[in-house]
C-alpha positions as CSV (number, residue, x, y, z in Angstrom):
1,X,-47.2,-8.8,-8.9
2,X,-46.0,-10.3,-5.5
3,X,-46.3,-8.4,-2.3
4,X,-42.9,-7.6,-0.8
5,X,-41.8,-10.1,1.7
6,X,-43.5,-13.1,0.1
7,X,-42.3,-16.1,0.6
8,X,-42.4,-18.7,-2.2
9,X,-40.3,-21.9,-2.9
10,X,-38.3,-22.7,-6.0
11,X,-40.3,-24.9,-7.3
12,X,-43.2,-22.6,-7.1
13,X,-40.9,-20.1,-8.9
14,X,-40.4,-22.2,-11.6
15,X,-36.2,-21.6,-11.2
16,X,-34.3,-24.7,-12.0
17,X,-32.5,-25.0,-8.5
18,X,-31.0,-27.8,-7.0
19,X,-32.5,-27.4,-4.1
20,X,-36.6,-27.1,-5.4
21,X,-37.6,-26.7,-1.6
22,X,-35.7,-24.2,-1.1
23,X,-37.2,-20.5,-0.3
24,X,-37.2,-17.5,-1.5
25,X,-38.6,-13.8,-0.5
26,X,-39.4,-11.1,-2.5
27,X,-37.4,-7.8,-1.3
28,X,-36.6,-4.6,-2.9
29,X,-33.4,-2.8,-3.0
30,X,-33.1,-0.1,-0.1
31,X,-31.2,2.0,-2.8
32,X,-32.7,2.0,-5.9
33,X,-36.1,0.2,-5.0
34,X,-35.7,-2.5,-7.4
35,X,-37.8,-5.8,-6.6
36,X,-36.7,-8.8,-6.9
37,X,-36.7,-12.6,-5.5
38,X,-33.8,-13.6,-2.9
39,X,-33.2,-16.8,-1.4
40,X,-34.1,-16.5,2.2
41,X,-31.2,-16.6,4.5
42,X,-29.4,-14.5,2.1
43,X,-28.6,-10.7,3.1
44,X,-30.6,-8.9,0.3
45,X,-29.0,-5.7,1.1
46,X,-29.1,-3.7,-2.7
47,X,-29.0,-4.9,-5.9
48,X,-26.3,-5.9,-8.3
49,X,-26.2,-3.0,-10.2
50,X,-26.2,-0.8,-7.1
51,X,-23.5,-3.1,-5.4
52,X,-21.3,-3.0,-8.4
53,X,-21.9,0.9,-8.6
54,X,-20.7,1.1,-4.7
55,X,-17.4,-0.7,-5.6
56,X,-16.3,1.5,-7.9
57,X,-17.2,3.9,-5.8
58,X,-15.1,2.8,-3.0
59,X,-11.9,3.6,-4.5
60,X,-8.7,4.3,-2.4
61,X,-9.7,7.5,-0.1
62,X,-13.6,6.3,-0.3
63,X,-13.0,3.2,1.3
64,X,-14.0,2.6,4.5
65,X,-10.8,1.0,5.1
66,X,-8.6,3.8,3.8
67,X,-5.4,4.4,6.0
68,X,-3.8,7.3,3.7
69,X,-2.2,5.0,1.7
70,X,1.4,5.1,3.6
71,X,2.7,1.3,4.4
72,X,5.8,-0.2,4.7
73,X,7.8,-2.1,2.4
74,X,11.1,-3.6,2.5
75,X,11.9,-1.2,6.0
76,X,10.9,2.3,3.6
77,X,7.8,4.2,4.3
78,X,5.7,3.8,0.9
79,X,2.9,6.5,-0.3
80,X,-0.1,5.8,-2.9
81,X,-0.2,8.9,-5.4
82,X,-2.9,9.2,-7.6
83,X,-2.0,8.6,-11.7
84,X,-2.8,12.5,-12.3
85,X,0.0,13.5,-9.9
86,X,3.1,14.8,-12.0
87,X,5.4,12.8,-9.7
88,X,3.3,9.3,-10.6
89,X,6.3,8.7,-13.1
90,X,8.1,7.7,-9.8
91,X,5.8,5.2,-8.7
92,X,5.8,1.3,-8.8
93,X,3.2,-0.9,-10.8
94,X,0.5,-0.6,-8.6
95,X,1.3,3.4,-7.8
96,X,3.3,3.3,-4.6
97,X,6.3,5.7,-4.4
98,X,9.1,5.6,-1.7
99,X,8.4,8.4,0.8
100,X,11.7,9.8,0.9
101,X,12.3,9.7,-2.7
102,X,8.5,11.7,-2.9
103,X,9.8,14.3,-0.4
104,X,13.2,15.4,-2.2
105,X,11.0,14.9,-5.6
106,X,8.6,17.7,-4.1
107,X,11.4,19.9,-3.0
108,X,13.1,19.6,-6.1
109,X,10.0,20.4,-7.7
110,X,10.4,17.4,-10.1
111,X,9.9,13.8,-10.7
112,X,13.3,12.3,-9.7
113,X,15.4,9.9,-12.8
114,X,15.8,6.5,-11.9
115,X,19.7,6.9,-11.6
116,X,19.1,9.2,-8.9
117,X,19.3,7.6,-5.5
118,X,18.0,9.3,-2.6
119,X,20.6,8.6,0.6
120,X,19.5,8.7,4.1
121,X,22.7,10.2,6.0
122,X,21.7,9.2,9.5
123,X,21.1,5.2,8.2
124,X,17.7,5.2,9.4
125,X,15.6,4.4,6.4
126,X,12.2,5.8,8.7
127,X,13.6,9.0,9.0
128,X,12.4,11.1,5.9
129,X,13.2,14.7,6.8
130,X,14.8,16.5,4.6
131,X,17.9,17.7,6.3
132,X,18.5,13.8,6.7
133,X,18.1,13.1,2.9
134,X,21.0,13.8,0.0
135,X,20.6,13.0,-3.6
136,X,23.3,11.1,-5.3
137,X,24.1,8.7,-7.9
138,X,24.6,4.8,-7.4
139,X,28.2,4.5,-7.9
140,X,28.7,7.5,-5.0
141,X,26.1,5.8,-3.3
142,X,27.9,2.1,-3.2
143,X,31.2,4.3,-2.5
144,X,29.6,5.5,0.7
145,X,27.8,2.6,1.8
146,X,31.5,0.7,1.2
147,X,33.2,3.2,3.3
148,X,30.8,3.1,6.3
149,X,31.0,-0.5,6.4
150,X,34.8,-0.6,6.4
151,X,35.1,2.1,9.3
152,X,32.2,-0.2,11.1
153,X,35.0,-3.1,10.9
154,X,37.7,-0.9,11.9
155,X,36.3,0.1,14.7
156,X,35.0,-3.6,15.8
157,X,38.6,-4.6,15.5
158,X,39.9,-1.9,17.4
159,X,37.7,-3.0,20.3
160,X,38.6,-6.7,20.2
161,X,42.2,-5.7,20.0
162,X,41.6,-3.7,23.5
163,X,39.9,-6.5,24.9
164,X,42.6,-8.9,24.2
165,X,45.1,-6.5,26.1
166,X,47.2,-5.7,23.0
167,X,48.6,-2.8,22.2
168,X,46.0,-0.5,20.0
169,X,46.8,-0.1,16.8
170,X,45.1,3.2,14.8
171,X,44.1,3.1,11.0
172,X,43.2,6.0,9.5
173,X,40.5,6.2,7.0
């Protein structure tokens, strides 16, 4: 049995390595204590079994780079939810749900249906306060959006007419 720290070449170990002069060192895994030969210069941190186990444990909240599962996607905040959540039916195929939909669903106490649209009253996609959100249908939402665009266009034309010195025309909507 080799001694910890012992160094041998691939040829001495009988390995069919492309570099027969490559040196290997006998090390022990710091987690489980399993001893093995590792190519010198490589990081012999943990053995394959311990590494795979730690990778399985580094999911979501347990991962050192976890930042809460909140990210921005197309101007909307999205939240990562776990598969055992009762709102998981609203999530995308990678487990994210738009925050404004989640806020309304939690208020209602049920997952939202696919035909239920959550509209931001002030138009700010990042403002997910409950008082800024209203649940609507796709048809009503499109109608509200078109109405808002028409009102903006009318205001724009009124400003243009006022700048040209022409008499102001009032259009009611």
